[in-house]
C-alpha positions in Angstrom: 6.4 30.6 17.6 4.6 33.6 19.2 1.5 33.1 17.0 1.1 29.6 18.4 0.6 30.8 22.0 -3.1 31.1 21.5 -3.4 27.5 20.4 -1.1 26.4 23.3 -3.3 28.1 25.9 -6.5 26.6 24.3 -4.8 23.2 24.4 -4.2 23.7 28.2 -7.9 24.7 28.6 -9.1 21.6 26.8 -7.2 19.4 29.2 -8.3 21.3 32.3 -11.3 21.2 34.6 -12.2 22.6 38.1 -11.1 19.2 39.4 -7.8 19.2 37.8 -5.9 21.8 35.7 -3.2 21.1 33.2 -1.1 24.0 34.7 -1.1 23.4 38.4 2.0 21.2 38.5 2.5 21.8 42.2 -0.8 20.2 43.1 -0.4 17.4 40.6 2.9 16.4 42.1 1.5 16.4 45.6 -1.6 14.5 44.5 -3.9 17.1 46.1 -7.5 17.7 45.2 -8.5 20.9 43.5 -9.1 23.9 45.7 -9.2 27.7 45.8 -5.6 28.7 45.2 -3.3 31.4 43.8 -1.8 29.3 41.1 -5.1 28.7 39.3 -5.9 32.4 40.1 -2.9 33.6 38.1 -4.0 31.6 35.1 -7.6 32.6 35.3 -6.7 36.3 35.2 -4.5 35.6 32.2 -7.4 33.9 30.4 -9.7 36.9 31.1 -7.1 39.1 29.6 -7.0 36.9 26.5 -10.7 37.0 26.3 -10.7 40.8 26.4 -8.0 41.3 23.8 -9.1 38.5 21.4 -12.9 38.6 21.9 -12.8 34.8 22.1 -15.4 33.7 24.6 -13.8 30.3 25.0 -11.3 31.8 27.5 -13.9 33.7 29.6 -16.4 30.9 29.4 -13.9 28.5 30.9 -13.1 31.0 33.7 -16.8 31.4 34.5 -17.4 27.7 34.7 -14.3 27.2 36.7 -15.1 29.9 39.3 -18.8 28.9 39.5 -17.6 25.5 40.7 -16.1 27.1 43.8 -18.2 30.2 44.4 -21.7 29.4 45.7 -24.8 31.5 45.4 -24.4 33.1 48.9 -20.8 34.1 48.0 -19.2 31.4 50.1 -16.1 29.8 48.5 -15.9 26.1 48.5 -12.5 24.7 49.8 -11.3 28.1 51.0 -10.0 27.9 54.5 -10.2 31.3 55.9 -8.7 30.3 59.2 -5.3 29.6 57.6 -5.0 33.4 57.0 -2.7 33.1 54.0 -2.4 36.0 51.6 -1.9 33.5 48.7 -5.6 32.6 48.9 -6.7 36.2 48.4 -5.1 36.3 44.9 -7.7 34.2 43.1 -10.3 36.8 44.2 -8.9 39.2 41.6 -10.9 37.3 38.9 -14.2 38.1 40.7 -14.1 41.7 39.5 -14.1 41.1 35.8 -16.5 38.3 36.2 -18.9 40.5 38.1 -18.6 43.2 35.4 -19.2 40.6 32.7 -22.2 38.8 34.2 -23.6 40.9 37.1 -23.8 37.8 39.3 -24.2 39.0 42.8 -22.3 36.0 44.2 -19.1 37.3 42.8 -19.5 40.6 44.7 -20.3 38.6 47.9 -17.3 36.4 47.5 -15.1 39.5 47.0 -16.6 41.0 50.2 -15.8 37.8 52.1 -12.2 37.8 51.0 -11.9 41.5 51.8 -13.3 41.0 55.3 -10.7 38.2 55.8 -8.0 40.5 54.7 -9.1 43.1 57.3 -8.6 40.4 59.9 -5.2 39.3 58.7 -2.5 39.6 61.4 -0.1 42.5 61.1 3.5 43.3 62.1 4.1 46.1 64.5 4.8 48.3 61.4 1.3 47.5 60.1 2.2 45.1 57.3 0.2 41.9 56.8 1.8 38.6 57.9 2.4 36.6 54.8 0.6 33.6 56.4 -0.4 32.7 59.9 2.3 30.1 59.9 4.8 32.8 59.1 4.4 35.3 62.0 5.7 38.8 61.5 7.0 37.9 58.0 6.6 40.1 54.9 7.4 38.5 51.6 7.5 40.3 48.3 5.0 37.7 47.0 2.4 38.9 49.4 2.1 42.4 47.8 1.0 40.8 44.6 -1.3 38.3 46.3 -3.2 40.7 48.5 -2.6 44.4 47.7 -3.7 44.3 44.1 -6.9 42.6 45.2 -7.4 45.2 48.0 -6.9 48.0 45.5 -9.4 46.4 43.0 -11.9 46.1 45.9 -11.5 49.8 46.8 -12.0 50.8 43.2 -15.1 48.7 42.5 -16.8 48.2 45.9 -15.0 50.4 48.5 -14.5 54.0 49.2 -11.4 54.6 47.2 -9.1 54.6 50.2 -5.7 53.2 49.1 -3.7 54.6 52.0 -3.1 51.2 53.8 -2.1 49.6 50.5 0.5 52.3 49.8 1.7 52.3 53.4 2.5 48.6 53.2 4.3 49.0 49.9 6.3 51.9 51.4 7.4 49.6 54.2 8.6 47.1 51.7 10.7 49.8 50.0 12.1 51.0 53.3 13.0 47.6 54.7 13.6 45.2 51.8 15.4 47.3 49.1 19.2 47.0 48.8 20.4 50.5 47.9 23.8 49.2 46.6 22.5 46.5 44.3 19.1 48.1 43.5 17.3 44.8 44.2 14.7 43.6 46.7 15.2 40.8 49.1 12.7 38.0 49.1 11.6 38.2 52.8 11.7 40.4 55.9 10.9 39.3 59.5 9.9 42.3 61.5 10.6 40.4 64.7 14.1 39.4 63.5 13.6 35.9 65.0 13.1 33.6 62.0 16.0 31.2 61.5 16.5 32.6 57.9 16.5 36.3 58.9 19.5 38.5 59.6 19.3 39.3 63.3 20.0 43.0 62.7 18.0 43.7 59.5 15.4 40.9 59.6 16.2 40.3 55.9 16.6 37.0 54.0 19.9 36.4 52.2 19.1 36.3 48.5 17.5 38.1 45.7 15.1 35.5 44.3 13.9 36.4 40.8 10.2 35.4 41.1 9.7 37.3 44.3 11.0 40.4 42.6 8.7 39.5 39.7 5.6 39.3 41.9 6.5 42.7 43.3 7.2 44.3 39.9 3.9 43.0 38.5 2.0 44.3 41.6 3.5 47.7 41.1 2.5 47.8 37.4 -1.0 46.7 38.3 -1.3 49.2 41.1 -0.2 52.0 38.6 -3.2 51.0 36.5 -5.7 50.8 39.4 -4.9 53.8 41.6 -6.3 57.2 40.6 -3.9 60.1 39.8 -2.3 61.7 42.8 0.5 61.4 45.3 -0.1 57.7 46.1 0.0 56.7 42.4 3.0 58.8 41.8 4.8 57.1 44.6 4.0 53.6 43.3 4.9 54.6 39.7 8.2 56.0 41.0 9.0 52.7 42.7 8.3 50.8 39.5 10.7 53.0 37.6 13.4 52.7 40.2 13.0 48.9 40.3 13.0 48.5 36.5 16.1 50.7 36.2 17.9 48.6 38.8 17.0 45.1 37.5 17.9 46.0 33.9 21.6 45.8 34.9 21.2 42.1 35.6 19.5 41.0 32.3 21.3 38.4 30.3 22.7 40.4 27.3 21.7 37.8 24.7 18.2 36.8 25.8 17.1 39.6 28.0 16.1 37.0 30.7 17.0 37.1 34.3 18.6 34.5 36.6 16.9 32.5 39.3 19.1 34.2 41.9 19.3 37.6 40.2 22.8 38.9 41.1 24.6 35.6 40.8 24.9 35.1 37.0 27.4 32.6 35.9 27.6 30.7 39.2 27.2 27.0 39.2 23.6 25.8 39.2 22.1 29.2 38.4 19.8 29.4 35.4 17.7 31.8 33.3 14.2 31.4 34.8 10.9 31.8 33.0 8.3 32.9 35.5 10.3 35.8 37.1 11.6 36.9 33.7 8.0 37.0 32.4 6.8 39.0 35.3 9.6 41.6 35.0 8.9 41.8 31.2 5.2 42.2 31.9 5.9 45.1 34.4 8.1 46.8 31.8 5.6 46.4 28.9 2.6 47.5 31.0 4.4 50.4 32.6 5.5 51.7 29.2 2.0 51.3 27.9 0.5 53.2 30.8 3.1 56.0 30.2 4.7 55.6 33.6 7.9 54.1 32.3 10.1 55.3 29.5 9.5 53.7 26.0 12.9 52.0 26.3 11.4 49.6 28.8 8.9 48.4 26.2 11.8 47.5 24.0 13.6 45.8 26.9 10.4 43.9 28.0 9.8 42.7 24.4 13.4 41.5 24.2 12.9 39.5 27.4 9.6 38.1 26.1 11.2 37.0 22.9 14.1 35.5 24.8 11.8 33.3 26.9 9.8 32.2 23.8 13.0 31.3 21.9 14.7 29.5 24.8 11.9 27.7 26.6 8.7 27.5 24.4 9.2 24.3 22.4 7.3 21.6 20.5 7.5 18.3 22.4 5.7 15.3 21.0 3.6 17.5 18.8 2.5 19.7 21.6 3.9 23.0 22.9 5.6 23.1 26.3 6.9 26.0 28.3 10.0 25.1 30.4 12.5 26.8 32.7 9.9 27.4 35.5 10.9 27.2 39.2 8.2 25.1 40.7 8.1 26.7 44.1 10.3 28.4 46.7 9.8 30.0 50.1 11.3 30.7 53.5 10.7 28.2 56.3 8.6 27.6 58.3 10.5 26.6 61.3 10.1 22.9 60.7 11.4 23.2 57.2 14.9 24.6 57.5 15.9 23.5 54.1 14.1 26.6 52.9 16.7 28.9 54.4 17.0 31.6 51.7 20.5 30.8 50.6 21.7 30.6 47.1 22.1 26.8 47.4 18.5 26.5 48.4 17.0 28.5 45.5 18.9 26.6 42.8 17.9 23.3 44.4 14.1 23.6 43.8 12.7 21.6 40.9 12.5 23.2 37.4 9.3 22.2 35.6 7.2 22.7 32.4 3.8 24.2 31.9 3.2 25.4 35.5 0.9 28.4 35.7 3.4 30.4 37.7 5.3 30.6 34.4 2.6 30.2 31.8 0.3 32.9 33.2 2.8 35.7 33.3 4.1 34.8 29.8 0.5 35.0 28.6 0.1 38.4 30.3 3.3 39.5 28.6 1.8 38.3 25.3 -1.3 40.4 25.9 0.8 43.5 26.6 2.7 42.9 23.3 -0.6 42.7 21.5 -1.8 45.9 23.2 1.3 47.8 22.1 0.8 46.6 18.5 -3.0 47.2 18.2 
């Protein structure tokens, strides 16, 4: 089944365009027009990785055509709404760096500059952390570290002055505020003002350990370990990755190596082994081991998880491959959506879908790490 992933991804490309992608199930369900968004961004980065490993230009050519439909010659980004001040929209900017290296198109550098300038204007908590979105005042979500801080680190590496101090400081705040010392897991969200309806009035924390939030954070740590230069900052990030992987391993399903939608509630009614977060955890383990910042045993564990996902959820349906077991979306609030309250019942109530990029992209990234380890 693993060897068919290449053809599966090519099939998705053939049925995608900048106007409508085969992997953005969230947008398709809402009937929304295509725009600059983190979901497509995750898939585009996975495609660039496939192009790098395989040498097949079909992947990178698609990415270039796709991004060129949004990034204009002056570096402005069509459909991006800067005024919304959402960290999610920064994530797709990660693809600009490999595209610039590949083509030398100045507009990619200018677009990266525009996103970086927007990030500098992002509202912050009193502790100096970015608000996740303008509509989520004073809130820090694990997701946001992946969406913004990896881009910020790439910008510093390629176009900045190599100052990673703010990035590391925000990650440090997440560790200090959102890590549960007893369970060795990270909570999904933290409200520095302690005023959100879902937040504990004393700690500001949400109630549950949502798998994909932890997956986003784990993937971000692994990526930062690759980007940051050797030194104390990188050592700190790598240490957090090791601590996190050690903690989460205790919650892996013994048979498949996968993890549950609500990580610490295995066996409870409605909980299920979820694809996207499991893929992200496996990616972080495989990449960390390859970089030499995690013990080799994590490569074994990551490969077990990858194989478990493939065996359980990658199937032939009607002659075509489909990847299932993907939580469509989950979040905390806002105030006018109190259904999203961070409880166990909420997380297991969100739709489970097939072929969404939030699951496909990290599985492809895992696949690339498997290939790197066997090259």
